[in-house]
VEXDREN-2710 file (C-alpha; in Angstrom, 1 decimal):
% VEXDREN-2710
k/r/px/py/pz
1/MET/-155.0/13.0/-120.9
2/ARG/-151.9/14.1/-120.7
3/ARG/-152.5/17.2/-121.5
4/ILE/-155.5/17.1/-118.8
5/ILE/-153.0/15.7/-115.6
6/ILE/-150.5/18.6/-116.9
7/PHE/-153.2/21.5/-115.8
8/LYS/-154.3/20.4/-113.8
9/ILE/-151.3/20.4/-111.4
10/THR/-150.1/23.5/-113.1
11/THR/-153.7/24.7/-112.1
12/PHE/-153.1/23.8/-108.5
13/ILE/-149.2/24.8/-108.3
14/ILE/-150.6/28.7/-109.2
15/LEU/-153.5/28.8/-106.8
16/VAL/-151.7/27.1/-104.3
17/CYS/-148.9/30.2/-105.0
18/LEU/-152.3/32.3/-105.3
19/LEU/-153.9/30.8/-101.8
20/SER/-150.4/31.4/-99.7
21/PRO/-148.4/34.7/-99.4
22/ASN/-145.8/33.3/-97.0
23/ILE/-145.0/30.8/-99.8
24/SER/-145.4/34.0/-102.4
25/ALA/-143.6/36.7/-101.5
26/ALA/-141.2/37.9/-98.5
27/SER/-141.9/39.1/-95.2
28/THR/-140.4/41.8/-92.6
29/ASP/-140.7/43.4/-89.9
30/THR/-138.1/46.3/-88.7
31/LYS/-138.1/47.9/-84.9
32/ALA/-136.0/51.3/-84.0
33/LEU/-133.8/51.6/-81.5
34/VAL/-133.0/55.5/-80.5
35/ILE/-129.7/56.3/-79.4
36/LYS/-129.2/58.7/-76.4
37/ALA/-125.6/60.3/-75.1
38/ARG/-125.4/62.8/-72.9
39/ILE/-122.7/64.8/-73.2
40/GLY/-121.5/66.8/-70.5
41/LYS/-119.3/70.6/-70.5
42/VAL/-116.3/69.2/-69.5
43/VAL/-112.1/70.8/-68.6
44/ARG/-108.7/69.7/-68.1
45/LEU/-105.9/71.1/-67.0
46/ILE/-102.4/69.4/-67.8
47/VAL/-99.3/71.8/-66.0
48/ASP/-96.2/69.3/-66.8
49/THR/-94.5/70.6/-63.6
50/ASN/-95.2/71.7/-60.3
51/THR/-92.1/73.8/-59.6
52/ILE/-89.9/76.4/-61.3
53/THR/-86.6/76.8/-59.6
54/PHE/-84.9/80.7/-60.3
55/PRO/-81.4/79.8/-59.4
56/ASN/-78.9/82.3/-58.5
57/ILE/-77.0/84.5/-60.6
58/ASP/-75.1/87.6/-60.9
59/HIS/-76.9/90.9/-61.5
60/GLY/-74.4/92.0/-63.8
61/GLU/-74.4/89.2/-65.9
62/ARG/-78.8/89.4/-66.6
63/LYS/-81.5/91.6/-66.4
64/GLN/-83.8/88.4/-66.4
65/ILE/-83.8/85.3/-65.4
66/ILE/-85.0/82.1/-66.0
67/ALA/-86.2/79.0/-64.5
68/LEU/-83.7/76.3/-64.6
69/GLN/-87.1/74.4/-65.5
70/GLY/-87.0/76.1/-69.1
71/ASP/-90.0/75.5/-71.4
72/ILE/-93.5/74.3/-69.2
73/LYS/-96.0/72.7/-71.6
74/VAL/-99.2/73.2/-70.1
75/THR/-102.4/71.7/-71.9
76/VAL/-106.2/72.8/-71.8
77/LYS/-109.2/70.8/-72.6
78/ALA/-112.5/72.4/-72.5
79/ARG/-116.0/69.9/-73.6
80/THR/-118.2/73.1/-74.0
81/TRP/-121.1/75.0/-76.1
82/SER/-119.2/75.9/-79.8
83/SER/-119.7/79.7/-78.8
84/SER/-118.8/79.1/-75.0
85/PRO/-115.7/81.2/-73.9
86/VAL/-112.8/79.2/-72.8
87/SER/-110.0/80.5/-70.2
88/LEU/-107.2/80.3/-68.1
89/ASN/-106.3/82.2/-65.2
90/ILE/-103.3/83.0/-63.5
91/ILE/-103.1/84.0/-59.7
92/ALA/-100.5/84.5/-57.2
93/ASP/-101.5/83.9/-53.3
94/GLY/-98.8/86.5/-52.4
95/ASP/-95.3/88.2/-52.8
96/LEU/-92.2/85.7/-52.8
97/ALA/-91.7/85.4/-49.0
98/SER/-88.2/84.0/-47.7
99/GLY/-89.2/84.8/-43.4
100/HIS/-90.1/88.5/-43.7
101/ASN/-88.2/88.9/-46.5
102/ILE/-90.3/89.6/-49.6
103/ILE/-89.5/90.5/-53.8
104/PRO/-93.3/91.5/-54.7
105/VAL/-94.4/88.9/-56.7
106/GLU/-94.7/91.9/-59.8
107/ASN/-91.6/90.4/-60.9
108/VAL/-92.2/87.5/-61.8
109/THR/-93.0/87.0/-65.6
110/TRP/-94.0/84.5/-68.7
111/GLN/-93.2/84.5/-72.3
112/ALA/-96.6/81.2/-73.6
113/TYR/-96.2/79.9/-76.7
114/GLY/-99.3/78.8/-78.6
115/HIS/-102.2/79.7/-79.8
116/GLY/-104.4/81.4/-77.6
117/PHE/-102.0/81.4/-75.1
118/LEU/-101.2/84.6/-73.9
119/SER/-97.8/86.1/-71.9
120/GLY/-98.1/88.7/-68.5
121/ASN/-96.1/88.6/-65.2
122/LEU/-97.9/87.2/-62.3
123/SER/-100.2/89.5/-59.4
124/LYS/-101.6/88.6/-55.6
125/SER/-104.1/91.0/-56.0
126/GLN/-105.7/91.1/-59.7
127/VAL/-106.6/87.7/-62.0
128/LYS/-103.7/87.2/-65.0
129/THR/-105.3/86.0/-68.2
130/ALA/-103.0/83.5/-69.9
131/GLY/-104.9/81.7/-71.6
132/SER/-108.6/82.8/-73.9
133/TRP/-109.9/80.9/-76.8
134/THR/-113.8/79.9/-77.6
135/GLY/-116.0/76.4/-77.9
136/SER/-114.0/73.1/-77.7
137/GLY/-111.0/71.6/-77.9
138/ILE/-107.6/70.3/-77.2
139/ARG/-104.8/72.7/-77.0
140/GLU/-101.5/72.6/-75.9
141/GLY/-98.3/75.8/-75.0
142/ILE/-95.1/76.2/-73.7
143/PHE/-94.7/79.1/-70.9
144/ARG/-91.2/79.9/-69.9
145/TYR/-91.2/81.6/-66.3
146/TYR/-88.5/84.9/-65.8
147/LEU/-87.3/86.6/-62.1
148/ASN/-86.3/90.4/-62.9
149/ASN/-83.1/90.2/-61.5
150/SER/-82.0/93.1/-59.0
151/TRP/-79.3/94.1/-56.5
152/ASN/-82.0/95.4/-53.9
153/TYR/-83.3/91.4/-53.2
154/PRO/-81.9/90.2/-49.4
155/LYS/-80.4/86.9/-49.6
156/GLY/-83.1/83.9/-49.2
157/GLU/-84.8/80.9/-50.0
158/TYR/-87.5/82.8/-51.8
159/GLN/-91.2/81.5/-51.7
160/VAL/-94.8/81.9/-53.4
161/THR/-97.5/79.7/-54.5
162/ILE/-99.6/79.9/-57.7
163/SER/-102.6/78.8/-59.4
164/TYR/-104.0/78.3/-62.7
165/THR/-107.4/78.4/-63.1
166/LEU/-109.8/76.7/-66.1
167/THR/-113.0/78.2/-66.7
168/ALA/-115.5/77.1/-69.3
169/PRO/-119.0/78.9/-68.8
END
């Protein structure tokens, strides 16, 4: 009798397990999530000063006068296509002027240090390339500005504005 009861209970448990999938098998549910990010083209230019000054120096002492500010840090940040050109350009809005007196702006030169940064001299009529790279990245360089010294410059306080332009087409 005992064997019959154990057999019936065992049979019942087996039938319940087979007929009830919720008890015998785990259930799952899966959902997908699509992640999108919109990354646009961005350029940013940081120049650590907005004024440079050349001191008065006797022409016999130096042929070139270095700006009092010395090294000027320039940081170029660009996010663009991997094969897109990135360029840093400089142009002057005129000559160095003090009233009616002028010093041709081409007498101002710069030396550039850092990967992709280029040395040159200023111009009021031609955009000069001061840096050139390809693709996205952060580039840091140093510029040192010089004024060619001459006895022929008339006395005065001279000024000109130059513009840096960073582009990534």
